[in-house]
C-alpha positions as CSV (number, residue, x, y, z in Angstrom):
1,M,-0.1,-25.9,-33.5
2,S,-1.2,-23.8,-30.5
3,E,1.2,-22.9,-27.6
4,V,-0.3,-23.7,-24.3
5,V,1.2,-21.0,-21.6
6,K,0.9,-22.0,-18.1
7,K,0.1,-19.6,-15.7
8,E,2.5,-19.5,-12.5
9,E,0.3,-20.6,-9.5
10,R,0.8,-17.7,-6.6
11,K,0.0,-19.0,-3.7
12,E,-1.4,-17.0,-0.9
13,L,0.7,-15.1,1.7
14,T,0.7,-13.3,4.9
15,R,-0.1,-9.3,3.8
16,F,2.4,-7.2,5.9
17,R,1.8,-3.4,6.0
18,P,5.2,-2.1,5.9
19,A,7.1,0.3,9.0
20,T,7.3,3.3,7.2
21,D,8.5,6.4,8.0
22,I,7.5,9.8,6.8
23,L,9.4,13.3,6.5
24,E,8.7,16.4,4.8
25,R,11.2,19.4,3.7
26,E,10.9,22.2,2.0
27,D,11.5,20.4,-1.1
28,G,9.2,18.0,-0.5
29,F,8.0,14.2,1.4
30,H,10.3,11.6,1.5
31,I,9.1,7.9,2.3
32,F,10.9,5.4,3.9
33,M,9.3,1.6,3.8
34,D,10.7,-1.0,5.0
35,M,10.3,-4.3,3.0
36,P,13.2,-7.4,3.9
37,G,13.6,-9.5,1.5
38,V,12.0,-8.0,-1.4
39,S,13.9,-7.1,-4.8
40,K,13.5,-4.1,-7.3
41,E,11.8,-6.9,-9.9
42,D,9.4,-8.0,-7.0
43,M,7.4,-4.4,-5.9
44,S,5.5,-1.8,-7.7
45,I,4.3,1.4,-7.5
46,D,1.5,2.5,-8.9
47,L,-0.5,5.9,-8.3
48,E,-4.1,6.2,-9.0
49,E,-5.7,9.8,-8.7
50,D,-4.6,11.1,-4.7
51,E,-3.7,7.3,-3.7
52,L,0.3,6.2,-3.6
53,T,0.4,1.8,-3.4
54,V,3.2,0.0,-3.3
55,T,3.4,-3.7,-3.0
56,G,6.2,-6.3,-2.5
57,R,6.9,-10.2,-2.7
58,S,9.3,-11.6,-0.6
59,T,10.7,-14.9,-1.7
60,Q,13.1,-17.1,0.2
61,C,14.4,-19.3,-1.6
62,P,17.2,-22.1,0.6
63,V,19.9,-22.7,-0.9
64,P,19.9,-26.4,-1.8
65,G,20.9,-28.8,0.9
66,E,20.2,-26.3,3.7
67,K,16.5,-25.8,5.4
68,F,16.0,-22.9,8.2
69,V,16.1,-23.5,11.6
70,E,14.4,-21.2,12.4
71,M,12.5,-17.7,9.8
72,Q,11.4,-14.2,10.3
73,F,11.4,-13.2,7.5
74,G,9.5,-15.3,5.5
75,E,7.4,-15.5,2.5
76,C,4.8,-12.5,2.0
77,E,3.9,-9.7,0.6
78,Y,4.1,-6.2,1.6
79,I,0.8,-3.8,0.7
80,R,0.9,0.4,2.0
81,S,-1.6,2.9,0.6
82,V,-0.1,6.6,1.3
83,S,-3.2,9.4,0.4
84,I,-1.2,12.6,-1.4
85,S,-2.3,16.2,-1.6
86,D,-2.4,18.5,-4.6
87,I,0.9,19.3,-3.9
88,V,2.8,17.0,-4.7
89,D,4.3,17.0,-8.4
90,R,3.1,13.7,-9.8
91,E,5.2,13.6,-12.6
92,R,8.5,13.7,-10.3
93,I,7.8,11.3,-8.5
94,K,11.3,9.1,-7.9
95,A,11.8,5.9,-5.7
96,S,14.9,3.8,-5.0
97,V,15.5,0.4,-3.4
98,E,18.4,0.0,-0.9
99,N,19.0,-3.1,1.7
100,G,15.5,-3.2,2.0
101,V,14.3,0.1,2.1
102,L,12.5,2.0,-0.4
103,E,12.6,5.3,-1.0
104,L,10.1,7.7,-2.1
105,F,10.6,11.2,-3.6
106,L,7.3,13.1,-3.8
107,P,8.9,16.7,-4.9
108,K,6.5,19.5,-4.4
109,L,5.1,21.8,-6.8
110,E,7.9,24.5,-7.6
111,K,4.3,27.0,-7.2
112,V,4.0,25.9,-3.4
113,Q,7.1,26.1,-2.3
114,P,8.7,28.7,0.5
115,K,10.2,31.4,-1.6
116,R,12.2,34.2,0.2
117,I,11.3,37.8,-1.8
118,S,14.3,39.7,-1.3
119,I,13.7,43.8,-0.1
120,E,15.4,46.2,-2.5
121,A,16.4,49.3,-0.8
122,Q,16.3,52.9,-2.9
């Protein structure tokens, strides 16, 4: 007897480009993306060549017996791509999400970080 697996029906959601801040510091780049209503499980981050793409789905499930009077953060999909340069250490990229804000840390390669040369007196 073969098992039939139902594919989850996914309706087309409105797409938004999340509000994004990109900050460069000596150690690397810090990227902050506002993605309200998106859980870690509904988010993906993909790196392909020089492009980092973040996607996330927000779902709103009202509690039984409740209905929305007004909804400004409804179901939607967020998508944003960021081009990254060769100075980013792709192996050490980190991501965390808290309170609807995704934070990405793209560290610079060790060889391109600023370095102070000490001067020796004789």
